[in-house]
Backbone as JSON, one array per atom type, in Angstrom:
{
  "sequence": "MTLSATQQQDFEDYVRGRSSSLLRTAHLLTGDRSDAEDLLQVALERLSRHWRRLDGDPDAYVRRTMVNLATDRWRLRNRRPQQARGELLDEHPHGADPHRQVEQRLDLVRALRTLTPRQRAVLVLRYFDDLSEADTARAIGCSIGTVKSTCSRALARLRQQEPSPTDHTADCRSSR",
  "N": [[-102.36, 12.71, -16.18], [-103.29, 13.58, -12.95], [-102.14, 15.12, -9.9], [-102.47, 13.93, -6.53], [-104.13, 15.56, -3.77], [-102.37, 15.79, -1.61], [-99.88, 15.28, -2.86], [-99.88, 17.43, -4.65], [-99.76, 19.57, -2.84], [-97.26, 19.03, -1.65], [-95.6, 19.4, -3.88], [-96.08, 22.14, -4.43], [-95.08, 23.25, -2.06], [-92.41, 22.55, -2.32], [-91.72, 24.07, -4.61], [-92.14, 26.69, -3.65], [-90.21, 26.76, -1.63], [-87.75, 26.3, -2.94], [-87.47, 27.84, -5.24], [-86.11, 30.38, -5.4], [-83.36, 29.76, -5.09], [-83.04, 27.96, -7.22], [-83.68, 29.64, -9.33], [-81.54, 31.39, -9.28], [-79.5, 29.63, -10.08], [-80.44, 29.03, -12.66], [-80.26, 31.58, -13.79], [-77.49, 31.97, -13.82], [-76.82, 29.95, -15.56], [-77.99, 30.81, -17.94], [-77.44, 33.52, -18.24], [-79.19, 35.6, -18.39], [-81.9, 37.24, -16.95], [-84.63, 37.07, -17.71], [-84.6, 34.88, -19.51], [-83.76, 33.01, -17.68], [-85.93, 32.82, -15.92], [-87.84, 31.75, -17.67], [-86.56, 29.33, -18.28], [-86.49, 28.06, -15.76], [-89.23, 27.87, -15.26], [-90.09, 26.08, -17.28], [-88.6, 23.85, -16.53], [-89.68, 23.32, -13.97], [-92.29, 22.79, -14.69], [-91.95, 20.43, -16.1], [-90.98, 18.88, -14.0], [-93.28, 18.77, -12.42], [-94.88, 17.07, -13.92], [-93.63, 14.67, -13.5], [-93.61, 14.3, -10.81], [-94.98, 12.43, -9.16], [-93.74, 10.01, -9.74], [-91.16, 10.46, -9.06], [-88.21, 9.53, -7.62], [-86.11, 10.16, -4.99], [-83.98, 13.02, -5.05], [-85.51, 15.99, -5.85], [-84.24, 18.36, -6.62], [-81.99, 17.52, -8.05], [-83.19, 16.47, -10.35], [-84.4, 18.79, -11.41], [-82.16, 20.44, -11.81], [-80.7, 18.96, -13.71], [-82.53, 18.98, -15.8], [-82.62, 21.76, -16.3], [-79.96, 22.24, -17.09], [-79.84, 20.71, -19.45], [-81.87, 21.98, -20.99], [-80.82, 24.59, -21.11], [-78.48, 24.13, -22.53], [-79.57, 23.25, -24.96], [-80.9, 25.63, -25.74], [-78.7, 27.34, -25.98], [-77.34, 26.18, -28.12], [-79.26, 26.49, -30.14], [-79.49, 29.29, -30.18], [-76.96, 30.0, -31.07], [-77.16, 29.41, -33.72], [-78.68, 31.39, -34.75], [-78.83, 34.89, -35.66], [-77.36, 37.25, -33.42], [-79.1, 39.21, -31.01], [-79.44, 42.47, -29.63], [-79.57, 42.73, -26.14], [-80.85, 43.6, -22.97], [-79.49, 43.33, -19.67], [-80.61, 41.91, -16.7], [-80.33, 41.96, -13.21], [-80.04, 40.27, -10.03], [-82.47, 41.32, -7.73], [-81.81, 41.83, -5.14], [-79.25, 43.01, -3.93], [-76.29, 42.51, -2.0], [-73.97, 43.66, 0.44], [-71.41, 46.2, 0.87], [-70.81, 47.98, -1.24], [-72.9, 48.54, -3.62], [-72.72, 49.26, -6.32], [-70.26, 48.31, -7.22], [-70.74, 45.63, -6.86], [-72.7, 45.15, -8.75], [-71.2, 45.59, -11.07], [-69.38, 43.45, -10.8], [-71.13, 41.26, -11.02], [-72.06, 41.62, -13.63], [-69.65, 41.27, -14.98], [-69.17, 38.61, -14.31], [-71.38, 37.3, -15.51], [-70.88, 37.94, -18.2], [-68.41, 36.64, -18.53], [-69.15, 33.96, -18.05], [-70.76, 33.54, -20.26], [-68.94, 33.19, -22.28], [-68.09, 30.64, -22.11], [-68.45, 27.14, -22.95], [-71.62, 25.4, -23.07], [-71.48, 23.1, -21.39], [-69.19, 23.6, -19.84], [-70.01, 25.92, -18.52], [-72.22, 24.92, -17.11], [-70.96, 23.05, -15.42], [-69.32, 24.72, -13.81], [-71.28, 26.38, -12.61], [-72.88, 24.5, -11.22], [-70.96, 23.26, -9.55], [-69.67, 25.4, -8.1], [-71.49, 27.47, -7.53], [-73.88, 26.25, -6.84], [-72.78, 24.53, -5.13], [-72.34, 21.74, -5.4], [-71.09, 18.39, -5.11], [-68.39, 16.75, -6.92], [-69.32, 14.3, -7.81], [-72.13, 14.59, -7.63], [-72.47, 16.67, -9.45], [-71.62, 15.41, -11.78], [-73.65, 13.49, -12.03], [-75.83, 15.21, -12.41], [-75.27, 16.36, -14.86], [-74.84, 14.22, -16.45], [-72.47, 12.75, -16.96], [-69.08, 11.5, -16.5], [-67.17, 11.55, -13.41], [-64.53, 12.22, -13.87], [-64.78, 13.67, -16.24], [-66.14, 15.88, -15.29], [-64.13, 16.96, -13.64], [-62.05, 17.56, -15.51], [-63.4, 19.26, -17.28], [-64.08, 21.34, -15.58], [-61.53, 22.25, -14.88], [-60.58, 23.15, -17.4], [-62.48, 25.15, -17.92], [-62.05, 26.97, -15.81], [-59.44, 27.71, -16.41], [-59.87, 29.0, -18.83], [-61.44, 31.14, -17.96], [-59.56, 32.44, -16.36], [-57.81, 33.37, -18.28], [-59.3, 35.38, -19.37], [-59.45, 37.17, -17.35], [-59.36, 40.46, -16.31], [-56.63, 42.77, -16.42], [-55.17, 44.62, -13.68], [-57.29, 47.33, -13.01], [-57.78, 50.81, -13.93], [-58.79, 51.89, -11.69], [-57.28, 51.81, -9.33], [-55.24, 53.58, -9.94], [-56.76, 55.89, -10.19], [-57.6, 56.17, -7.56], [-55.18, 56.66, -6.23], [-54.39, 59.07, -7.4], [-56.31, 60.79, -6.46], [-55.74, 61.28, -3.86]],
  "CA": [[-102.57, 12.28, -14.81], [-103.21, 14.68, -11.99], [-101.57, 14.79, -8.6], [-103.39, 13.94, -5.4], [-104.06, 16.81, -3.01], [-101.13, 15.77, -0.82], [-98.77, 15.45, -3.8], [-99.93, 18.81, -5.14], [-99.26, 20.42, -1.75], [-95.81, 18.78, -1.55], [-94.97, 20.05, -5.02], [-96.15, 23.58, -4.22], [-94.14, 23.57, -0.98], [-91.07, 22.45, -2.92], [-91.52, 25.22, -5.5], [-91.99, 27.87, -2.8], [-88.96, 26.69, -0.87], [-86.52, 26.17, -3.73], [-87.48, 28.66, -6.45], [-85.07, 31.42, -5.41], [-82.06, 29.14, -5.35], [-83.05, 27.4, -8.57], [-83.66, 30.76, -10.26], [-80.15, 31.85, -9.33], [-78.79, 28.68, -10.93], [-80.9, 29.24, -14.04], [-79.7, 32.86, -14.25], [-76.08, 31.76, -14.12], [-76.73, 29.09, -16.74], [-78.43, 31.5, -19.15], [-76.88, 34.85, -18.32], [-80.25, 36.58, -18.6], [-82.95, 37.0, -15.96], [-85.85, 36.64, -18.38], [-84.37, 33.5, -19.97], [-83.67, 32.16, -16.48], [-87.3, 32.59, -15.45], [-88.45, 30.81, -18.62], [-85.9, 28.04, -18.1], [-86.97, 27.47, -14.5], [-90.65, 27.54, -15.41], [-90.19, 24.85, -18.07], [-88.06, 22.75, -15.71], [-90.65, 23.0, -12.92], [-93.45, 22.16, -15.35], [-91.57, 19.03, -16.35], [-90.93, 18.22, -12.7], [-94.65, 18.5, -11.96], [-95.38, 15.9, -14.65], [-92.96, 13.46, -13.0], [-93.55, 14.39, -9.35], [-95.44, 11.18, -8.53], [-92.79, 8.91, -9.97], [-89.81, 10.91, -8.73], [-87.55, 8.92, -6.46], [-84.89, 10.86, -4.66], [-83.84, 14.46, -4.91], [-86.09, 16.77, -6.95], [-83.26, 19.34, -7.08], [-81.15, 16.89, -9.08], [-83.99, 16.39, -11.57], [-84.58, 20.14, -11.94], [-80.86, 20.91, -12.31], [-80.39, 18.24, -14.95], [-83.44, 19.53, -16.82], [-82.19, 23.11, -16.65], [-78.71, 22.14, -17.85], [-80.18, 20.24, -20.79], [-82.6, 23.03, -21.69], [-79.9, 25.7, -21.37], [-77.6, 23.7, -23.62], [-80.37, 23.29, -26.19], [-81.11, 27.04, -26.1], [-77.42, 27.89, -26.42], [-77.09, 25.67, -29.48], [-80.22, 27.14, -31.04], [-79.15, 30.71, -30.25], [-75.75, 30.15, -31.89], [-77.53, 29.26, -35.12], [-79.41, 32.59, -35.12], [-78.1, 36.14, -35.43], [-77.49, 37.77, -32.06], [-79.89, 40.42, -30.82], [-79.05, 43.24, -28.45], [-80.46, 42.44, -25.03], [-80.47, 44.18, -21.69], [-79.25, 42.34, -18.63], [-81.2, 42.21, -15.41], [-79.61, 41.29, -12.14], [-80.76, 39.95, -8.82], [-82.99, 42.54, -7.14], [-81.44, 41.92, -3.73], [-77.8, 43.04, -3.78], [-75.78, 42.5, -0.64], [-72.62, 44.18, 0.52], [-71.25, 47.62, 1.13], [-70.76, 48.78, -2.46], [-73.79, 47.9, -4.59], [-72.28, 49.52, -7.7], [-69.18, 47.35, -7.51], [-71.34, 44.31, -6.93], [-73.35, 45.07, -10.07], [-70.11, 45.42, -12.04], [-68.86, 42.09, -10.68], [-72.11, 40.34, -11.57], [-72.02, 41.76, -15.09], [-68.42, 40.62, -15.42], [-69.37, 37.17, -14.17], [-72.31, 36.85, -16.56], [-70.15, 38.02, -19.48], [-67.4, 35.58, -18.56], [-69.82, 32.67, -18.19], [-71.27, 33.44, -21.63], [-67.87, 32.79, -23.21], [-67.84, 29.22, -21.92], [-69.38, 26.22, -23.59], [-72.71, 25.08, -22.13], [-71.05, 22.13, -20.39], [-68.28, 24.28, -18.92], [-70.85, 26.81, -17.71], [-73.01, 24.09, -16.2], [-70.08, 22.48, -14.4], [-68.95, 25.77, -12.85], [-72.46, 26.8, -11.85], [-73.29, 23.45, -10.27], [-69.9, 23.01, -8.56], [-69.27, 26.51, -7.25], [-72.61, 28.31, -7.1], [-74.82, 25.37, -6.14], [-71.96, 23.8, -4.17], [-72.5, 20.3, -5.53], [-69.86, 17.62, -5.2], [-68.07, 16.33, -8.29], [-70.21, 13.17, -8.14], [-73.47, 15.12, -7.87], [-72.4, 17.42, -10.7], [-71.56, 14.42, -12.87], [-75.01, 12.94, -12.18], [-76.72, 16.25, -12.93], [-74.95, 16.62, -16.26], [-74.87, 12.96, -17.18], [-71.13, 12.42, -17.43], [-68.26, 10.91, -15.45], [-66.51, 12.48, -12.48], [-63.34, 12.69, -14.56], [-65.19, 14.7, -17.19], [-66.41, 17.08, -14.49], [-62.84, 17.53, -13.23], [-61.33, 18.14, -16.64], [-64.19, 20.38, -17.78], [-63.92, 22.41, -14.59], [-60.17, 22.76, -15.03], [-60.51, 23.93, -18.64], [-63.32, 26.34, -17.79], [-61.36, 27.92, -14.94], [-58.29, 28.23, -17.17], [-60.41, 29.94, -19.8], [-61.84, 32.35, -17.24], [-58.34, 33.14, -15.93], [-57.27, 34.06, -19.46], [-60.14, 36.56, -19.59], [-59.38, 38.04, -16.19], [-58.75, 41.74, -16.69], [-55.48, 43.23, -15.66], [-55.64, 45.63, -12.71], [-57.93, 48.45, -13.7], [-57.31, 52.15, -13.61], [-59.4, 52.35, -10.44], [-56.24, 52.03, -8.34], [-54.58, 54.82, -10.31], [-57.68, 56.97, -9.85], [-57.6, 56.34, -6.1], [-53.92, 57.28, -5.84], [-54.33, 60.47, -7.86], [-57.27, 61.61, -5.73], [-55.27, 61.48, -2.49]],
  "C": [[-102.38, 13.46, -13.87], [-102.64, 14.18, -10.67], [-102.66, 14.76, -7.54], [-103.22, 15.26, -4.65], [-102.76, 16.9, -2.21], [-99.92, 15.97, -1.72], [-98.72, 16.87, -4.34], [-99.38, 19.77, -4.09], [-97.75, 20.26, -1.59], [-95.07, 19.49, -2.68], [-94.96, 21.56, -4.84], [-95.19, 24.04, -3.12], [-92.7, 23.54, -1.5], [-90.78, 23.69, -3.77], [-91.32, 26.49, -4.68], [-90.63, 27.89, -2.1], [-87.7, 26.75, -1.7], [-86.43, 27.12, -4.92], [-86.37, 29.69, -6.49], [-83.71, 30.85, -5.75], [-81.98, 28.6, -6.77], [-83.04, 28.51, -9.63], [-82.25, 31.33, -10.39], [-79.31, 30.93, -10.23], [-79.16, 28.88, -12.39], [-80.32, 30.53, -14.61], [-78.23, 32.7, -14.62], [-75.91, 30.87, -15.35], [-77.06, 29.85, -18.02], [-77.79, 32.86, -19.33], [-77.91, 35.95, -18.5], [-81.41, 36.24, -17.67], [-84.23, 36.47, -16.6], [-85.73, 35.19, -18.88], [-84.33, 32.54, -18.79], [-85.06, 31.83, -15.94], [-88.01, 31.59, -16.36], [-87.89, 29.41, -18.43], [-86.41, 27.33, -16.85], [-88.43, 27.06, -14.62], [-90.83, 26.23, -16.19], [-89.7, 23.66, -17.25], [-89.04, 22.35, -14.61], [-91.91, 22.36, -13.5], [-93.14, 20.7, -15.63], [-91.48, 18.24, -15.05], [-92.33, 17.87, -12.23], [-95.24, 17.27, -12.65], [-94.82, 14.59, -14.1], [-92.93, 13.39, -11.47], [-93.93, 13.08, -8.67], [-94.41, 10.07, -8.62], [-91.37, 9.24, -9.51], [-89.31, 10.22, -7.47], [-86.27, 9.7, -6.2], [-85.04, 12.36, -4.64], [-84.45, 15.22, -6.08], [-85.13, 17.83, -7.48], [-82.4, 18.76, -8.2], [-81.9, 16.81, -10.4], [-84.11, 17.77, -12.22], [-83.26, 20.67, -12.51], [-80.51, 20.25, -13.63], [-81.26, 18.77, -16.09], [-82.99, 20.91, -17.26], [-80.9, 23.1, -17.47], [-79.0, 21.72, -19.28], [-80.91, 21.31, -21.6], [-81.69, 24.21, -22.04], [-78.95, 25.36, -22.5], [-78.34, 23.74, -24.95], [-80.58, 24.73, -26.66], [-79.82, 27.67, -26.62], [-77.12, 27.44, -27.84], [-78.0, 26.35, -30.49], [-79.85, 28.61, -31.24], [-77.91, 30.93, -31.12], [-76.03, 29.97, -33.37], [-78.24, 30.5, -35.65], [-78.52, 33.82, -34.94], [-78.36, 36.65, -34.02], [-78.32, 39.05, -32.06], [-79.35, 41.15, -29.6], [-80.07, 42.98, -27.35], [-79.94, 43.12, -23.78], [-80.29, 43.08, -20.67], [-79.89, 42.82, -17.34], [-80.49, 41.39, -14.35], [-80.55, 41.01, -10.97], [-81.22, 41.25, -8.14], [-82.53, 42.75, -5.7], [-79.92, 41.92, -3.57], [-77.42, 43.09, -2.3], [-74.39, 43.11, -0.66], [-72.6, 45.68, 0.63], [-71.32, 48.47, -0.13], [-71.63, 48.14, -3.54], [-73.37, 48.13, -6.04], [-71.19, 48.55, -8.12], [-69.76, 45.95, -7.67], [-72.05, 44.12, -8.27], [-72.29, 44.85, -11.15], [-69.57, 43.99, -12.0], [-69.84, 41.07, -11.26], [-72.14, 40.41, -13.09], [-70.78, 41.09, -15.65], [-68.56, 39.1, -15.37], [-70.27, 36.63, -15.27], [-71.62, 36.87, -17.92], [-69.14, 36.89, -19.6], [-68.05, 34.21, -18.75], [-70.36, 32.47, -19.61], [-70.21, 33.0, -22.62], [-67.57, 31.31, -23.12], [-68.82, 28.39, -22.72], [-70.5, 25.9, -22.6], [-72.27, 24.1, -21.04], [-70.12, 22.78, -19.37], [-69.08, 25.19, -17.97], [-71.62, 26.0, -16.68], [-72.14, 23.52, -15.08], [-69.71, 23.54, -13.36], [-70.13, 26.21, -11.99], [-72.84, 25.75, -10.81], [-72.24, 23.22, -9.19], [-69.74, 24.18, -7.59], [-70.41, 27.4, -6.79], [-73.67, 27.49, -6.38], [-74.11, 24.48, -5.14], [-72.21, 22.3, -4.19], [-71.13, 19.63, -5.55], [-69.58, 17.26, -6.66], [-69.02, 15.21, -8.73], [-71.62, 13.67, -8.45], [-73.53, 15.93, -9.17], [-72.39, 16.47, -11.88], [-72.93, 13.8, -13.1], [-75.94, 13.96, -12.82], [-76.5, 16.48, -14.42], [-75.0, 15.36, -17.1], [-73.52, 12.61, -17.77], [-70.35, 11.81, -16.27], [-67.65, 11.98, -14.56], [-65.25, 13.05, -13.13], [-63.65, 13.79, -15.56], [-65.51, 16.0, -16.45], [-65.1, 17.75, -14.11], [-62.13, 18.22, -14.39], [-62.08, 19.35, -17.22], [-64.05, 21.58, -16.86], [-62.54, 23.06, -14.74], [-60.05, 23.63, -16.27], [-61.32, 25.23, -18.54], [-62.64, 27.39, -16.92], [-60.15, 28.52, -15.64], [-58.76, 29.27, -18.18], [-60.84, 31.25, -19.14], [-60.61, 33.14, -16.77], [-57.72, 33.9, -17.09], [-58.03, 35.36, -19.71], [-60.0, 37.58, -18.48], [-58.69, 39.33, -16.56], [-57.53, 42.05, -15.85], [-55.98, 44.29, -14.68], [-56.14, 46.87, -13.44], [-57.34, 49.77, -13.27], [-57.92, 52.67, -12.33], [-58.33, 52.64, -9.39], [-55.49, 53.32, -8.65], [-55.46, 56.01, -9.97], [-57.67, 57.24, -8.35], [-56.32, 57.05, -5.65], [-53.87, 58.75, -6.22], [-55.28, 61.37, -7.08], [-56.83, 61.88, -4.31], [-54.59, 62.8, -2.32]]
}
């Protein structure tokens, strides 16, 4: 079934308006820019098939689709041997120190990769997409209590990984 001209235009407007934000979410879910683009493309293709029947928020549908697809990919990838892969970051860094920002993003991506797919999804949806606990629960398909406990465990796991103060401070003191 094809979309009417008006529905097609609405869908295209939605994609133009939301792609950047949804790509950021996909990147955080996958940890890889190329995988994120693929994930978003598949999610938007599925959205286009259901655009006519979609009641409510298309973002919720796309997020749920991306979470499910990312979880499936993670499970499949864990069954295969790991391959060396380069990491690409957002092309539009902000802030005074772009090198530090790149380091922080790499650290974030590495840390998120150590989490389970559900933990990663909860943190990305709650803190990067700024969804409420209820909206996150709907997007993932679980209860609010599960979102709370998963979030708590994920944050505890990330805190355990948090590096101790680096030698950067010692380098700064010695250069004075």
